[in-house]
C-alpha positions as CSV (number, residue, x, y, z in Angstrom):
1,X,7.8,3.5,7.5
2,X,4.2,4.8,7.8
3,X,1.2,2.5,7.7
4,X,-1.4,3.4,5.1
5,X,-5.1,3.5,5.9
6,X,-7.8,3.8,3.3
7,X,-10.9,5.8,4.6
8,X,-14.0,5.0,2.6
9,X,-16.8,7.4,3.7
10,X,-19.2,9.4,1.5
11,X,-19.7,12.1,4.2
12,X,-17.0,14.6,3.4
13,X,-17.0,16.1,6.9
14,X,-16.7,12.8,8.7
15,X,-14.0,11.7,6.2
16,X,-12.0,14.8,6.8
17,X,-12.3,14.4,10.5
18,X,-11.1,10.8,10.4
19,X,-8.2,11.8,8.1
20,X,-7.1,14.6,10.4
21,X,-7.0,12.4,13.5
22,X,-5.2,9.6,11.7
23,X,-2.6,11.9,10.3
24,X,-2.1,13.4,13.7
25,X,-1.2,9.9,14.9
26,X,1.3,9.5,12.0
27,X,-0.6,7.3,9.6
28,X,-0.6,7.8,5.9
29,X,-4.2,8.3,4.7
30,X,-5.9,7.9,1.4
31,X,-9.6,8.5,0.8
32,X,-12.5,7.3,-1.3
33,X,-16.1,8.6,-1.3
34,X,-17.8,5.6,-2.9
35,X,-17.2,1.8,-3.4
36,X,-15.9,2.1,-7.0
37,X,-13.3,4.7,-6.1
38,X,-12.4,2.6,-3.1
39,X,-11.5,-0.3,-5.4
40,X,-9.2,1.9,-7.4
41,X,-7.5,3.3,-4.3
42,X,-7.1,-0.2,-2.8
43,X,-5.3,-1.4,-5.9
44,X,-3.2,1.7,-6.1
45,X,-2.1,2.0,-2.5
46,X,-2.3,-1.6,-1.0
47,X,-3.4,-0.2,2.5
48,X,-2.7,-2.0,5.8
49,X,-6.2,-1.1,7.0
50,X,-9.6,0.1,5.6
51,X,-12.0,2.2,7.6
52,X,-15.3,1.4,5.8
53,X,-18.7,3.1,6.0
54,X,-21.4,0.6,5.1
55,X,-23.8,3.2,3.5
56,X,-22.0,4.1,0.2
57,X,-23.1,5.1,-3.3
58,X,-22.4,3.0,-6.4
59,X,-21.3,0.0,-4.3
60,X,-22.3,-0.8,-0.8
61,X,-19.8,-1.2,2.0
62,X,-20.8,-4.9,2.3
63,X,-20.2,-5.4,-1.4
64,X,-16.8,-3.7,-1.2
65,X,-15.9,-5.8,1.9
66,X,-16.7,-9.0,0.0
67,X,-14.6,-7.8,-2.9
68,X,-11.6,-7.0,-0.7
69,X,-11.7,-10.5,0.8
70,X,-11.4,-12.0,-2.7
71,X,-8.1,-10.2,-3.4
72,X,-4.9,-12.2,-3.2
73,X,-2.8,-12.0,-1.2
74,X,-5.3,-10.5,1.2
75,X,-3.6,-9.0,4.2
76,X,-5.8,-5.9,4.7
77,X,-7.8,-5.4,7.9
78,X,-11.2,-3.7,7.9
79,X,-13.0,-1.7,10.5
80,X,-16.6,-1.2,9.6
81,X,-18.5,2.0,10.5
82,X,-22.3,2.0,10.8
83,X,-25.2,3.7,12.5
84,X,-26.6,0.2,13.0
85,X,-25.9,-0.6,16.6
86,X,-27.9,-3.9,17.1
87,X,-25.9,-6.9,18.1
88,X,-27.0,-8.9,15.0
89,X,-25.7,-6.1,12.8
90,X,-22.3,-6.3,14.4
91,X,-22.3,-10.1,14.1
92,X,-23.2,-9.9,10.4
93,X,-20.4,-7.4,9.7
94,X,-17.8,-9.5,11.5
95,X,-19.0,-12.7,9.7
96,X,-18.6,-10.8,6.4
97,X,-14.9,-10.5,7.1
98,X,-14.5,-7.3,9.1
99,X,-11.9,-7.3,11.8
100,X,-13.8,-4.7,14.0
101,X,-17.1,-2.9,14.0
102,X,-17.6,0.7,15.3
103,X,-21.0,2.3,15.6
104,X,-21.7,6.0,14.7
105,X,-21.5,8.5,16.3
106,X,-18.0,7.8,17.8
107,X,-15.3,9.9,19.4
108,X,-12.1,10.3,17.4
109,X,-10.0,8.9,20.3
110,X,-12.3,5.8,20.2
111,X,-11.6,5.2,16.5
112,X,-7.9,5.6,17.1
113,X,-8.0,3.1,19.9
114,X,-9.8,0.6,17.5
115,X,-7.2,1.3,14.8
116,X,-4.3,0.7,17.1
117,X,-5.9,-2.5,18.5
118,X,-6.4,-4.0,15.0
119,X,-2.9,-3.0,13.8
120,X,-1.3,-4.6,16.9
121,X,-2.8,-7.9,15.7
122,X,-2.0,-7.5,12.0
123,X,1.0,-5.1,12.0
124,X,3.5,-7.7,10.8
125,X,1.8,-7.6,7.4
126,X,2.1,-3.9,7.1
127,X,5.8,-3.4,6.8
128,X,5.8,-2.3,3.2
129,X,6.4,0.6,0.8
130,X,3.9,1.4,-1.9
131,X,4.2,3.8,-4.9
132,X,1.5,4.0,-7.5
133,X,0.3,0.3,-7.3
134,X,3.8,-1.1,-6.8
135,X,4.3,-2.6,-3.3
136,X,7.4,-4.1,-1.7
137,X,7.4,-6.0,1.6
138,X,11.0,-6.2,2.7
139,X,10.4,-8.5,5.7
140,X,8.6,-11.0,3.6
141,X,10.7,-10.6,0.5
142,X,7.6,-10.0,-1.7
143,X,6.7,-7.5,-4.5
144,X,3.2,-6.9,-5.7
145,X,2.2,-5.0,-8.8
146,X,-1.5,-4.0,-8.5
147,X,-1.9,-6.8,-6.0
148,X,-0.3,-9.5,-8.2
149,X,2.9,-11.1,-7.2
150,X,6.1,-10.2,-9.1
151,X,9.0,-12.7,-9.1
152,X,12.4,-10.9,-8.7
153,X,15.9,-12.2,-8.3
154,X,17.8,-11.3,-5.1
155,X,19.7,-8.4,-6.8
156,X,16.5,-7.1,-8.5
157,X,14.7,-7.1,-5.1
158,X,17.6,-5.3,-3.4
159,X,17.8,-2.8,-6.2
160,X,14.0,-2.1,-6.2
161,X,14.0,-1.8,-2.4
162,X,16.8,0.7,-2.4
163,X,15.0,2.7,-5.2
164,X,11.7,2.7,-3.3
165,X,13.3,3.8,-0.1
166,X,14.7,6.8,-1.9
167,X,12.1,7.9,-4.5
168,X,12.9,10.8,-6.9
169,X,16.6,10.8,-6.0
170,X,19.2,10.3,-8.7
171,X,21.7,7.5,-8.0
172,X,24.9,7.1,-10.1
173,X,25.9,3.6,-11.3
174,X,28.7,3.7,-8.8
175,X,26.3,4.2,-5.9
176,X,24.1,1.4,-7.1
177,X,27.1,-1.0,-7.5
178,X,28.2,-0.2,-4.0
179,X,24.6,-0.8,-2.7
180,X,24.3,-4.2,-4.5
181,X,27.9,-5.5,-4.2
182,X,29.4,-3.9,-1.1
183,X,32.0,-6.7,-0.6
184,X,32.9,-7.4,-4.3
185,X,36.5,-8.1,-4.6
186,X,36.6,-7.6,-8.4
187,X,35.4,-4.6,-10.3
188,X,31.7,-4.7,-11.1
189,X,31.0,-3.2,-14.5
190,X,28.5,-0.5,-15.1
191,X,26.7,-2.7,-17.6
192,X,26.0,-5.2,-14.8
193,X,23.7,-2.5,-13.2
194,X,22.2,-1.7,-16.6
195,X,21.4,-5.3,-17.1
196,X,19.7,-5.6,-13.6
197,X,17.7,-2.4,-14.3
198,X,16.6,-3.7,-17.8
199,X,15.3,-6.9,-16.3
200,X,13.6,-5.0,-13.4
201,X,11.9,-2.7,-15.8
202,X,10.5,-5.6,-17.8
203,X,8.9,-7.0,-14.6
204,X,7.4,-3.8,-13.1
205,X,6.7,-1.8,-16.3
206,X,4.7,-4.7,-17.9
207,X,2.4,-2.9,-20.4
208,X,2.7,0.0,-22.8
209,X,0.3,1.9,-20.6
210,X,2.3,1.2,-17.4
211,X,4.0,4.2,-15.8
212,X,7.7,4.6,-16.4
213,X,9.0,3.9,-12.9
214,X,12.8,3.8,-13.3
215,X,14.1,6.8,-15.2
216,X,17.4,7.1,-16.9
217,X,18.9,10.5,-16.1
218,X,21.4,11.2,-18.9
219,X,25.0,11.6,-17.6
220,X,24.0,11.0,-14.0
221,X,22.4,7.6,-13.4
222,X,18.9,6.4,-12.5
223,X,16.1,7.4,-10.3
224,X,12.8,5.8,-9.2
225,X,9.7,8.0,-10.0
226,X,7.2,8.0,-7.1
227,X,4.3,9.2,-9.4
């Protein structure tokens, strides 16, 4: 399960360089070039870590950092990037809520070392799968929809976790029954799965504008749409 990192940097060359080195170390990378885009990417991808340049258009890095710290539940770490190298600048960044502070210019290996150090401290929060604003944390038993908690039953949670582990794959009702009820002594009816999926859809497809996440494939079963 890859950890997702949001890179917020308006310099395209620096952003691409960071992305390349993070992906080389097996991280999932999403990008934003300004503070407003970063807000959207944060809500969409629920990253484990944000690498944040302070000099941004539309919304400063400081403002974005303060916004992130208001989000609940807030489990995202932040590494600030800045050309400001004075001690008081670093202290101000850390007091603002950053977990680390790295001055420009920096070596790619230096950034990776900072990323690994931060995630060693916070990695227990990063065991999650995220698809299009829907986040499941299997170790904590939590589901978030655009960063708001969703209450699921045990069977709904197990079903969603299975779907999100296998996006865009069609599963028959028989496969889903076997997944949810592996030790069932009596026959579990197909409509039991249909009822679970109906309730799950009501909780994760909450608005008319919400994407259709669990698709019915006629004559075959169901699949979870990753996009």
